[in-house]
Steps between C-alpha positions, in 0.01 A plus 500: 500500500375450857742596771644211698659648812730200541629517145791735438441766239593399147707775341569538129822693446544649152848638444724495194829532693608152620697628801213716627251220436712250694557742789130586533396134476753385760404781737126431475540123524714551810200671662267209422340618177452273199667673205483439128748714306472570128700727273232656280144609440386203293632248752326690779166501318531129423581417863224721643248341262592152625566573868386846609731645764391702802764767434694616195818706519586626154762715342372748243762452227521184290622419151161398359204667675529739794384457859202729445366264233573204726292654776210578265501141371520353851209717617297366206528148647206432731719302740732801543232746611603486867875463448742762624702622200805713578721693260867482600718733298809713493322769300384801697401730214193716536186316402623143554310460827181631336547272196549208738175576683312545171627161375360332813800471732411514869838633610819649359840432654819676396819290487689433711218368716571428865419158642292668769287676238433174314409311814273777631321517164442124497383493862262789432357322196440176689340692787269687260393170341423351843297807596315490166405136557396559863310810387260280307380338821186640668590750770864532395652845457384627165285191444124465499340557839297217647129566496354523847147463556 
């Protein structure tokens, strides 16, 4: 999905716990983000297939499929190739961070997550997308150099 700098990021929030889902959604909406909140993996896949989000925050534990499988399935969708997908979990066991990376998550946040951490992550993602788009222009940092001659 092309980046529209005037459009707020669309965030898909996947969380089984209603209270956490509502808190996250309210917090992000209060900072100008467009948030769709769902309570499970299948709903998230259905939504992302219809309207691919820019960012996905997902828990790792669900009653049907887990967050690792969700991430793998989202990454299989062509429209989700450039999305930021973040694991948000209360589990800090050894190996979870590595499993998250292997499944295709871009970041791993341990609950409770500070508001500052969320906002910095989102700002960084939007900045990287702007730089990536500018980088495609001739002469831009990291982009093709204009041919002189």
